[in-house]
C-alpha positions in Angstrom: -71.8 96.4 8.1 -68.0 96.1 8.2 -66.9 92.5 7.6 -63.4 91.4 8.3 -61.6 88.4 6.8 -58.4 87.6 8.8 -55.6 85.3 7.6 -55.9 81.9 9.4 -53.1 81.3 11.7 -53.9 77.7 12.9 -51.1 75.3 11.9 -51.1 74.7 8.2 -54.6 76.1 7.8 -54.6 77.3 4.2 -58.3 78.1 3.7 -59.8 81.6 3.9 -63.2 82.6 5.2 -64.5 84.2 2.1 -63.8 84.0 -1.7 -63.6 87.1 -3.8 -66.9 86.2 -5.3 -68.4 86.1 -1.8 -66.9 89.5 -1.0 -68.4 90.9 -4.2 -71.9 89.8 -3.2 -71.6 91.5 0.2 -70.1 94.7 -1.3 -73.0 94.8 -3.8 -75.3 95.0 -0.8 -73.5 98.1 0.6 -71.2 96.4 3.1 -67.5 96.9 3.5 -65.2 93.9 3.3 -61.7 94.2 4.8 -59.3 91.4 4.0 -55.9 90.9 5.7 -53.1 90.9 3.1 -52.3 87.4 1.8 -55.3 85.9 3.6 -56.5 84.1 0.4 -53.1 83.5 -1.2 -52.8 79.9 -0.1 -56.3 79.1 -1.3 -55.5 80.5 -4.8 -57.0 84.0 -4.2 -54.4 86.8 -4.3 -55.0 90.2 -2.9 -55.7 91.7 -6.3 -58.6 89.3 -6.8 -60.2 90.9 -3.7 -59.4 94.5 -4.6 -60.8 93.9 -8.1 -64.3 93.4 -6.6 -64.0 96.3 -4.2 -62.6 94.8 -1.0 -60.0 96.7 1.0 -56.7 95.1 1.9 -55.4 95.7 5.5 -51.8 95.0 6.5 -52.3 93.0 9.7 -54.6 90.8 11.6 -54.8 93.4 14.3 -56.1 96.0 11.9 -58.8 93.6 10.6 -60.1 92.7 14.1 -60.0 96.4 15.2 -62.1 97.7 12.3 -64.6 94.8 11.7 -68.1 94.5 13.2 -68.3 90.9 11.9 -65.4 88.5 11.5 -65.8 85.7 9.0 -63.3 82.9 9.5 -62.7 79.2 8.9 -61.3 77.8 12.1 -61.8 78.7 15.7 -59.7 81.6 17.0 -56.4 80.5 18.5 -54.7 82.0 21.5 -53.0 85.0 19.7 -56.4 86.0 18.5 -58.3 85.9 21.8 -57.2 89.4 22.9 -58.2 90.8 19.4 -61.9 89.9 19.8 -63.9 92.6 21.5 -67.3 93.0 23.2 -70.3 92.7 20.9 -68.2 91.8 17.9 -69.9 89.0 15.8 -67.6 86.1 15.0 -68.9 83.6 12.4 -66.7 80.5 12.1 -66.3 76.9 13.2 -65.8 77.0 17.0 -66.1 73.4 18.3 -66.3 74.7 21.8 -66.9 71.3 23.4 -63.4 70.3 22.5 -61.6 73.3 24.0 -62.3 74.7 27.5 -59.7 77.6 27.1 -61.4 78.8 23.9 -64.8 78.6 25.6 -63.7 80.7 28.5 -61.8 83.2 26.2 -64.9 83.8 24.2 -67.0 84.2 27.3 -64.6 86.7 28.6 -64.5 88.6 25.3 -68.2 89.5 25.4 -68.4 88.7 21.7 -71.3 87.1 19.8 -70.1 83.6 18.7 -72.1 82.0 15.9 -70.8 78.6 15.1 -71.0 77.0 11.7 -71.2 73.5 13.1 -74.4 74.1 15.0 -76.4 76.0 12.3 -79.2 73.4 11.8 -82.1 72.9 9.5 -85.5 71.6 10.5 -84.6 68.2 9.2 -81.6 68.1 11.6 -79.1 68.5 8.8 -76.1 70.8 9.3 -75.7 72.9 6.2 -72.4 74.6 7.1 -70.8 71.4 8.3 -71.8 69.3 5.3 -69.4 70.7 2.7 -66.3 70.3 4.9 -67.6 66.9 6.0 -67.7 65.8 2.4 -64.1 66.9 2.0 -62.9 65.4 5.3 -64.6 62.1 4.5 -63.0 61.7 1.1 -59.6 62.8 2.5 -59.8 60.5 5.5 -59.7 57.6 3.1 -57.0 59.3 1.0 -54.8 60.0 4.1 -55.4 56.5 5.6 -54.5 54.8 2.3 -51.2 56.9 2.3 -50.3 56.0 5.9 -51.0 52.3 5.3 -47.9 52.3 3.1 -44.9 50.7 4.8 -42.5 53.7 4.4 -45.2 55.8 6.1 -45.5 53.5 9.1 -48.4 51.3 8.1 -48.6 47.5 7.5 -48.0 47.8 3.8 -51.4 47.0 2.3 -52.9 48.4 -0.9 -56.5 49.3 -0.3 -57.9 47.7 -3.4 -55.5 44.7 -3.6 -54.7 43.2 -7.0 -55.9 40.1 -8.9 -55.0 37.2 -6.7 -54.6 39.3 -3.5 -57.4 40.3 -1.3 -58.2 44.0 -0.8 -57.6 45.8 2.5 -60.4 46.0 5.1 -61.8 49.4 5.9 -64.0 49.9 8.9 -66.0 53.2 9.1 -67.7 54.1 12.4 -70.5 56.5 11.8 -72.7 56.7 8.7 -73.3 60.5 8.5 -71.9 62.7 5.8 -68.2 62.1 6.7 -68.6 58.3 7.1 -70.6 58.0 3.9 -68.1 60.0 1.9 -65.2 57.9 3.4 -66.9 54.6 2.7 -67.8 55.6 -0.9 -64.2 56.7 -1.5 -62.8 53.5 -0.1 -65.2 51.5 -2.1 -64.0 53.2 -5.2 -60.5 51.9 -4.7 -61.9 48.4 -4.5 -61.4 48.0 -0.7 -63.5 45.7 1.4 -65.6 48.2 3.4 -67.9 48.0 6.4 -69.8 51.0 7.8 -71.6 51.0 11.1 -74.2 53.2 12.7 -76.8 53.2 15.4 -79.6 54.2 12.9 -81.1 51.2 11.2 -82.9 53.6 8.9 -79.6 55.1 7.7 -78.0 51.6 7.3 -81.0 50.5 5.2 -80.6 53.5 2.9 -76.9 52.9 2.5 -77.4 49.2 1.8 -79.5 50.3 -1.2 -77.2 53.0 -2.6 -73.7 51.9 -1.8 -71.6 49.7 -4.1 -71.6 46.0 -3.4 -68.2 46.0 -1.6 -69.7 48.1 1.2 -71.4 46.2 4.0 -73.5 47.7 6.7 -73.4 46.8 10.4 -75.3 47.9 13.5 -73.1 49.8 15.8 -72.4 48.3 19.2 -69.4 47.8 21.5 -69.3 44.1 20.6 -69.5 44.7 16.8 -66.9 47.4 16.9 -64.5 45.2 18.9 -64.9 42.4 16.5 -64.4 44.5 13.4 -61.3 46.1 14.8 -59.6 42.7 15.0 -59.3 42.5 11.2 -59.5 46.1 10.1 -56.5 47.6 8.2 -57.9 51.2 8.2 -60.4 52.5 10.7 -62.2 55.8 10.2 -64.0 57.5 13.1 -66.7 59.8 11.9 -69.1 60.2 14.8 -70.9 63.5 15.5 -73.2 64.9 18.2 -73.8 68.5 17.1 -72.0 70.9 19.3 -71.1 68.3 21.9 -68.1 66.1 22.7 -67.9 63.0 20.5 -68.4 59.7 22.4 -65.3 57.4 22.8 -66.4 54.4 20.8 -62.9 52.8 20.5 -61.2 52.3 23.9 -57.5 51.7 24.4 -58.0 48.1 25.4 -59.5 47.4 21.9 -56.2 48.5 20.3 -54.5 45.4 21.8 -56.6 43.2 19.7 -55.8 45.0 16.4 -53.0 44.1 14.0 -49.8 46.2 14.3 -49.5 48.8 11.6 -53.2 49.3 11.2 -54.2 52.9 10.7 -56.9 54.9 12.6 -58.2 58.2 11.3 -60.2 60.2 13.8 -62.3 62.8 11.8 -64.2 63.5 15.0 -61.1 65.1 16.6 -62.6 68.6 16.2 -65.2 67.5 18.8 -62.7 65.7 21.1 -62.3 62.5 19.0 -64.2 59.2 19.1 -61.1 57.1 19.9 -60.0 57.1 23.6 -56.3 57.3 22.4 -56.9 60.3 20.1 -55.2 63.7 20.5 -55.1 66.5 18.0 -52.3 66.5 15.5 -51.4 68.9 12.6 -50.6 68.5 8.9 -47.0 69.2 9.8 -46.8 66.3 12.3 -50.0 64.2 11.6 -49.4 60.8 13.1 -48.3 58.9 16.2 -48.4 55.4 17.5 -50.3 53.9 20.4 -49.8 50.2 21.1 -48.5 49.7 17.6 -51.5 51.4 15.9 -50.9 54.4 13.8 -53.2 57.4 14.7 -54.0 60.2 12.3 -55.9 63.0 14.2 -55.4 66.2 12.2 -58.0 68.7 13.4 -58.3 70.6 10.1 -58.2 67.9 7.4 -59.8 70.1 4.7 -57.1 72.7 5.1 -54.8 70.5 3.0 -57.0 71.2 -0.1 -57.8 74.8 0.5 -58.9 75.8 -3.0 -61.6 73.2 -3.1 -62.5 73.7 0.6 -62.7 77.5 0.4 -65.0 77.4 -2.6 -67.2 74.7 -1.0 -67.4 76.5 2.3 -68.2 79.9 0.9 -71.0 78.3 -1.2 -72.6 77.2 2.1 -71.8 80.1 4.4 -72.5 83.1 2.1 -76.3 83.1 2.3 -76.1 83.1 6.1 -73.4 85.7 6.2 -75.5 87.9 4.0 -78.5 87.6 6.4 -76.2 88.5 9.4 -74.8 91.5 7.5 -78.0 92.8 6.1 -80.1 92.4 9.3 -77.6 92.3 12.2 -77.3 89.2 14.3 -80.3 89.8 16.5 -82.9 90.2 13.8 -81.3 87.6 11.5 -81.3 85.0 14.3 -84.8 85.9 15.4 -86.1 85.5 11.9 -84.1 82.4 11.0 -84.2 79.5 13.5 -81.3 77.8 11.6 -79.0 80.8 12.4 -80.3 81.1 16.0 -79.1 77.5 16.6 -75.7 78.7 15.5 -75.4 81.0 18.5 -73.2 79.3 21.2 -71.9 82.2 23.3 -73.5 85.6 23.4 -72.0 88.6 25.3 -70.6 86.3 28.0 -73.5 83.9 28.3 -73.4 80.3 27.1 -76.6 79.9 25.1 -76.0 76.4 23.5 -76.7 73.7 26.1 -74.1 71.0 24.9 -71.3 73.6 25.3 -72.5 74.4 28.8 -72.8 70.7 29.6 -69.3 70.0 28.3 -67.6 72.3 30.8 -70.1 72.5 33.6 -71.0 76.1 32.9 -74.3 77.9 33.4 -76.7 77.7 30.5 -78.9 80.6 29.5 -81.4 79.9 26.7 -81.1 82.5 23.9 -84.8 83.4 24.4 -83.9 85.0 27.7 
């Protein structure tokens, strides 16, 4: 199979879809790997690292899309890429269709086969291709939140861990999945006073056993969220419903009860955000205020640490990419239920129900 690796063109997206080591594994199996020039440069992988393992360097994004049977990316295609994607071409990347109606319609119109990292799902309901980036995003949500709590950055001027004689800042994490757990653990490591909430009592029981003593657990409810927001210095939203829009758990009226200069980080923004007042931002222009509360809603947080993120992502995606390349998408998905669940849009049909529900589109089960 001919596999194309285009350079990401989303704002400040520095990751690349495949490392040279990943390219080597595919080439060893008889596949061709075409890499757009400088695609891996910002992740620390220059063109000669790819050519050294047998990959071919192409001069433009148009050339990569035109020649490749399968595109391996990091982020969803953006508008300049829509017209480059052709019928029956397999695109393997993060899509997050439920947060973008234009992208959904563009991929339906393209006739491509869209396999989304975020909905590849194991039998235990874990999301193997979302986990590595969730780990990165969780850690960075605390890191970025701590930075914007500084007074020169627009926050209230609190140090997360405090100092002897001064109380630490209060961090409230909504959602106890991979992102929330990583965020809470990172915040706890600074010495912050951390509370993490979730609707799963089983998950909270587990976290109560394994988390440091400065992390408290709380059952998620509208009442409890509203109460915690009143004293929180940093709020991290990390709610996920696979493939579907995130629920709006923090409403605008709740912001009026928060302290000015508090910081809210919405890691769920890829799926529409879990704060009512969230809108996507970029690394170039990451924050804005609503009612005196600083919002950080960058839609590709791991793109700020591309070397770490690219290695972690390829570690997770490569085994699946090999299956798709070796067998073709039909056979690979028929033989691997995990991959089959990654199919969202196939040749103009929406085959993943949460995406169809998000935009009121007809749903056609992949079995048909």
